C-alpha positions as CSV (number, residue, x, y, z in Angstrom):
1,M,55.1,41.3,68.5
2,A,52.6,40.9,65.7
3,N,51.0,38.0,67.5
4,A,50.4,40.2,70.6
5,Q,48.7,42.9,68.5
6,S,46.5,40.4,66.7
7,S,45.3,38.9,70.0
8,E,44.4,42.3,71.3
9,A,42.4,42.9,68.1
10,V,40.5,39.6,68.6
11,K,39.6,40.6,72.1
12,T,38.0,43.9,70.9
13,L,35.9,42.4,68.1
14,P,32.3,43.7,68.5
15,I,30.8,40.2,67.9
16,R,32.6,38.9,70.9
17,R,30.6,41.1,73.2
18,I,26.9,40.9,74.0
19,D,26.1,44.2,72.4
20,G,27.7,43.2,69.2
21,K,25.6,40.0,69.2
22,F,22.4,42.0,69.6
23,R,23.5,44.5,66.9
24,A,24.3,41.7,64.5
25,A,21.1,39.8,65.2
26,G,19.0,43.0,64.9
27,A,20.6,43.9,61.6
28,V,19.9,40.5,60.2
29,I,16.3,40.5,61.3
30,V,15.7,44.0,59.9
31,A,17.4,43.1,56.6
32,L,15.2,39.9,56.3
33,G,12.1,41.9,57.2
34,L,12.9,44.6,54.6
35,V,13.5,42.0,51.9
36,A,10.4,40.1,52.8
37,A,8.3,43.3,52.8
38,L,9.6,44.4,49.4
39,A,8.9,40.9,48.1
40,G,5.3,41.2,49.3
41,A,5.4,38.7,52.1
42,W,2.8,39.4,54.8
43,W,5.2,38.7,57.6
44,G,7.9,41.1,56.4
45,P,6.7,44.3,58.0
46,A,6.0,42.4,61.2
47,M,9.7,41.6,61.5
48,L,10.9,45.2,61.1
49,F,9.8,46.5,64.6
50,P,11.2,43.6,66.6
51,G,14.4,43.7,64.6
52,A,14.8,47.4,65.3
53,V,14.2,46.8,69.0
54,I,16.9,44.1,69.1
55,L,19.3,46.3,67.1
56,F,18.9,49.2,69.5
57,M,19.1,46.9,72.6
58,G,22.7,46.4,71.4
59,R,23.4,50.1,71.8
60,S,22.1,50.1,75.4
61,F,24.6,47.5,76.7
């Protein structure tokens, strides 16, 4: 019985769906852009907008 419940939980993991992949990728890109911007890298702020777009694309699926 416990095995059946765990297989159901695996099927519903967000990263297994396309929207979860977009959300994870967007969150990573935004986090990298924020860290780079705070560190003074010129490309840090340029990563924030595309990362936010990818993050919100995950909400539309």
